[in-house]
N, C-alpha and C positions, 0 to 999 in steps of 0.2 A: 403353550410354554416354549421357551427357547431350547435349542438343541444343546447349548453350552452356557455355563455361567463362569465368568472370569473375574477374579479379584485382582485389581491392579492399583498402581500408584500413579495418579495424575490422569488428565484427559476427561474427567467427569463421568457421569452415568450416561451410558448410551447403548443402543442396539445396532447391530450390523449383520448383514448377510454375506459379507465378503470373506473369502478364505483368509485366515491369518496364521502365521507361524509363531509359536510361543517359544521363548528362550528361557533357560538354557537347554531344555530337552528336545527342542526342535519339533514339537508336536504341531501338526497342521489341523486346524479346526475349520470345518465347513458347515454351512447351514446358518441358522439364526443364532447369534451370540449376544448375551447380555453382559455388559461390562459394569462392574461395581467399583467405584473409585473409593479406596479406603481412606483417602484424605478427607472426604466429606462425611463418610459414615461416622467418623470420629466425633462429629458435632450434631448428629441426628438422633432423635428418639426412635423407638421401634415403629411407632405409628407414622412418623415422618418418613422413615426409610421405606416403609411399605407403600406409602402414597407415591413416592418417586419411582419405585420399581413398577407399580401398577401403571403409571403414566408411560413408562418405556415399553412395557409389554403390550400396551394398547396399540403402539405403532406396528408391532408384529401382527396382532389380531386384525388390524385394518388393512394389512398388506401394503403399508406405506413404503416399505423398504424396496419392494420390487418396482413400484410405480416411480419412485424417485430415481432409481437407477436408469430407467428408460428416459426420464426427463433429462438427466445429466448427459446422456449420450446425444440427445437432440441439441442441447445447449452447446456441447463441444463441436458438433458439426456446424452449427450456425456461427460460432466464434471463428472457426477456421475459414468459413466463407467470407465473413466481414474482414478478417485480417488479410486474406488473399487480395480482396479488392482494394484495401487500404495500401498495402505494399505496392501493388501495381500502380495505384494512383500516385504514389510518391516517386516511383522509379522511372516512369515513362516520360516522354518529352512533353512540352507545354500543351501542344494540340491534343495529345492523347490523355493528358491530365484531365482536361475538361470533358473528354469522352468518357472517362471512368468515374467522374465526379457524381453524376446522378445515381448510377447503381450503387456507388459507395454510400451515399447519403441514405438511399432506400434501405440498404442492408443494415446500416447503423441504426436507423429508426426502428426497423423491424426487430433487430436484436435487443434494443433497449426496452421496447414494449413487451417482447416475449420474456425478457429477463424479469421485468416487474411482475408479470403474471405468474411466473414460476415461483418467485419469492413470496408472492401473496399465497400461492398454493401451499408452500412450506409452512407459512404462519397459520394457515387454516387447519392443516393437519395437527399442529401443536394445540390449537384451540379445541379440536375434537377430542384429542387425547386427554387434555386437561379436564374436559367435561366428563369423560368416561371414568376418571379417577373418583369422582364424587359418588359413583355407584357403590364403591367399596370402602370409602373412608370419609371422615368428616372434613368439610372444606377448610376449617381453621388449621388442622394439622397439615394439609397440603399447602396452604398459604404460608405457614411457618417454614416448611421445607423449601419452598421456592425462594422465599426471602433470604433464608440462610445461604442457599447456594449462590444467589446473586451477590450477597454481601461478602462472601468468602472467596469468590472466584479470583479476583485480582490478587489478593494476598497469598492464596495458596499457590497460584501460578508463579508469583515472584519468589516464594519460599523454595519451590522446587528448582527454579532457575538458579537461585543462589547456592542451593545444595549441590548442583551440578558443578559449580566452580570451586566448591569446598569438599571435594571427594576424599581429601586426606583426613578430615575430622572424624572423631569416633561416635558422633551422634547417629542414632538410627534415623532413617528418613522421616518416619511419622513423628518421632519426638522432636526433630528439627522443625517440621512444619508447625507443630503445636506451639513450640517456643517462639517461632517467628510471628505467628498470628497473634499470640498473646501480647507481644511487645510492639505490634504495629497498630496504627490508628484505625479504629473501626469507622467505616464510612457511614454517613447519615442515610437512614432509610428514606426520609422525605426527599433528599437530593436525588437518590436513585430512582424514586418514583417519578421525578420530573424529567427524566431522560427522554428526549424527543425521539419518536420512532422514525425509521428510514424505510422508504419503499423498496430499497434494495437489500434489506436485512432478512435473513432466512429465519431468524428466531425473534419472536416478539419480546418487547420490553417487559419488565416486571409489572408495571402498571397495566399493560394490556392483558397479561396472564391473570392478574387478579380480577380484572373486569370480566374475563371469560367465565370465571367460576362465580361471579357476582359476590365477591367478598369486599365489603366496604368499611369494615371496622378497622380503619388504618391506625387510629390512636391506640387501640388495644394491641394491635400487631406491633407497633413501635415499642410499647411497654414490655411486651414479651421478649423483644429482641435486644433489650438494653445490654444484656450480658450473654454473649454466645460462648459458652464454655464447653470443653470436651466432655464426652460421656464415656462410660466403660463398655458401651454396647459392642464396639468393634472387638475388643479383647474377649468379651464373653462369648460372642458368636464364632469368632475365627481365631482362637488363640494359637493353634498349631499352624494353620495356614499363614497367619500373620508373620511368624518368625521365619518361615521359609521364604515368603514373599520379600521381606525386607533384606534378607541375606542375599537373595538372587539380584535384587534391585541394586544393592551396594556394589556387588561384583560387576554387574553389567554396566553401571554408570561409570565405574572406574575405567573399564576397558574402552567405553565410548569416549570418555574424556581424554584418555591417552592417545587414541586414534586421531581425535580432532586436534589435539595439541600438536602432533606431528604435522598434520595437514596445514594448520595455521602457520607453523614455522616455515613450511615450504612456500606458501603463497605470500606471506608477509615479506619475503626476500625478493619477490618478483617486481617488475615494472619500476626499475630505478632510473630509466631514461627520461630525458626532458624533450618534449615535443612542442614546437611552436607553430601555430597556424597563422599565416599572413593573408591579409585581404587582397583579393585579385580585382578584376573588373576592367581590364584594358579594352577588351572587345566591347563591353557595355559602354565604357567611357567614349570610345570611338563613335559608336552609333548615336550616343547622345550629342556628340560634337556635330555630327552631320545634321541632326535634327535642329540644333541651335543655329547652324549655318543656314539652313533652309529658311528659318523664320527671319534671320537677319537679311537675307536676300529679298524676301517678300516685303519686309519693312522698307528696305532701300528702294525697291520698285515703286512702292506707294509714295515715298517721299519725292522721288524724281519724276513722277507722272505729270502729264500736262493738264490734268483735270483741275477744276476749280478747288481751291483750298477752303472748303466750307467746314461746317461743324462736324458733319459725318466723316469727312476725310481726317479731321483732327482726332476724333474718337478712335477711328480705325488704326491710325498710326500709333496712338498711345497704347492701345490694347496689344498690338503686334510688338511694340517695343518692350512692354512688360513681359510678354511671353518669351521673347528673345533673351531678356535679362534673366528671367527665371531659369531657362534652359542652360544659359552660360554659368549661372551660379551652381546648378546641380552638376554640371560637368566639372567645375572647379573642385567642388566638395568630393566627388568621386575620384578625381585625379589625386587629390591630397591623401585619400584613404588607401590608394594602391600601394602595396608593400608594407603597410602598417601592421603591427601585431594585433591579431584578433583575439587570441587566447594562447596561453602557455600551460601545458600540463606537466607538473612536476610531482615527484613522490610525496612532497609535503602538502600539495594542494594545487588549486587552479588559480593562475595569475591572470587578471584582466587589467588592461591599460587604464581603466576608469577607477581603479581602487589602488591604494598604496600598499595594502597588505594582501597576502594570498588567502584564498578561501579554502580551509581544510576540507579534504574529501568527506570526512565524517559529518560535516555540517550540511552537506547536500542531501536533502530528503529524497528527492526524485528529480528526473530530468526527462525531456522529450525533444526529439528532432523532427520538425515538420517542414514541409516544402510545397509551396504553390508557385508563386512567382519567384520567391527567394527561399533559400534554405535558412531555417531559423532554429537556434538552440535555446530552449527555455529551461532555466535552472530554478528549482524550488528549494529555497534554503530553510534551515531550521529557524522557526520563528524567533527563538531566543538569541540567535547569532546576529551580530552587527558587523557587516563587512567594512564599515568606515564611511568616510565622506566620499560621495560620488563626484567625480570631476569629468568635464567634457574631454573627449578624445576623438581621434580620426575614425576609429571603428564605430559602426552603428550599434550602440548598446543602450538599452533602456533598462532602468532600475525602478521597480515599484517598491518604495520603502514600506508602504503600508502592508502589503502582502508578502514582502521579502522575497520577491522573485525577479530574475534577471532574464532579459531576452536579447540574444545576440543575432544580428542579421548578417549573413554572408552573401555578398553578390556573387563572388567566385572565390575559390581558394587557390593560392599560388602553391605549386608543388604537386607531388604525386598523390598526396592524401586529400580526400574529400570529406566534407562535413559529415555525411551519413556514415563514413568509415569510423568516425570518432565514437560512435555509440558503444561499440564493444570495448574500446579503450577506456572510456569514462566509467563504464560498468566495472571493468577490471580494477581501476584505481580506487573506486568506492569500496569494492569488495575487499581489496587489500587493506584499506584504511580500517574497515570494521574488523578484519582479521587481527590487525595489530592491537586494537582495543581489547578484543577477547583474549589475546595472548597476554596482554598486560594484566588483565583480571586474573587469569590463571596463575601467573607468576606472583602477583601480590598476595593471593590467598595461600599459595604454597609457603611463602615466607612467613 
């Protein structure tokens, strides 16, 4: 049995052996704690609730919590090692880059393999816990409980997020969740069952969990889940606790929202400056010019030689001339790109010379800066966002329209700022953009 049982709003049913501080009384709980999410209990029967509790208690009985904590520590150590090698690989010179590359690849391969094994272990513990439930309850009740939780998860999470932005309303939290779920579209069970599993997922899919307990009557299950309606179970079991819980939750979320509102106002006013990075490459262009000059001299020497002008001589001259022309063309292209705008960072978005309009920071899903021979900035845009028509420019920018990502290559950067230094700046701009969106949501809902 757990040392403590906590009735909560949100975050699902779970067990934990970590110390937790409960508000507003600041009680510290240690040992094994079972968390019962009141938003889900509202939709479960007593048999279904019992099966979910039994599944969670099975993790305590099997000592999964202590073993997983040890695994997490090992994963953290391995991640630190892989990140250390990667950062060293990026920051050192060209010769040392190749020196660090083999251990970096080995660490990355080992980390990915270890990560897959750990996630497989997490899924196997869920499978064992699911099988243990069948010792105390009927498999159909457990299948119903699992299906309800998977079908309700997205809508309940969205309802609680909306409630956070609407702290001024008089709805009680659980009443608001019930109202939101009732008026939102119920996802299809068949579509949920088709969700493909991932080797990096810690939790198995609904289809996998139903296969663990060998439940195959999916048509019957779909029929029973046509209408997922609230029950009176929660009020019958926890009437007194429920009123205290909702009152504390309302007060706590109002304080949290007010704190975050002030924080958002603070950061949304930051980073108003405009920063433009320009393409360098003078040294690289000079070296390429020397290389082109060398091939021109060799070609000239071949042309003016006293040897017989046979077919081999002609082929050699043609090849050397093509190489010389290619080197000169590359020198010209690099010379033209020197001093040209690579990218401009403004409060409203990222401006690239290959697009007419700016890319808003909120439309950038993620980005990464890599460096082997050249420094490269890769931007992954929101799939729904269209940056406009791509046009050629002096900067080396590639745009993959299908995957909606952009790759910018920087030979060198003119000025004191380097491309790796932009990582924190871009992160700040994106963070400020999302802060402004959240601030707007708060203000709209207050009105």
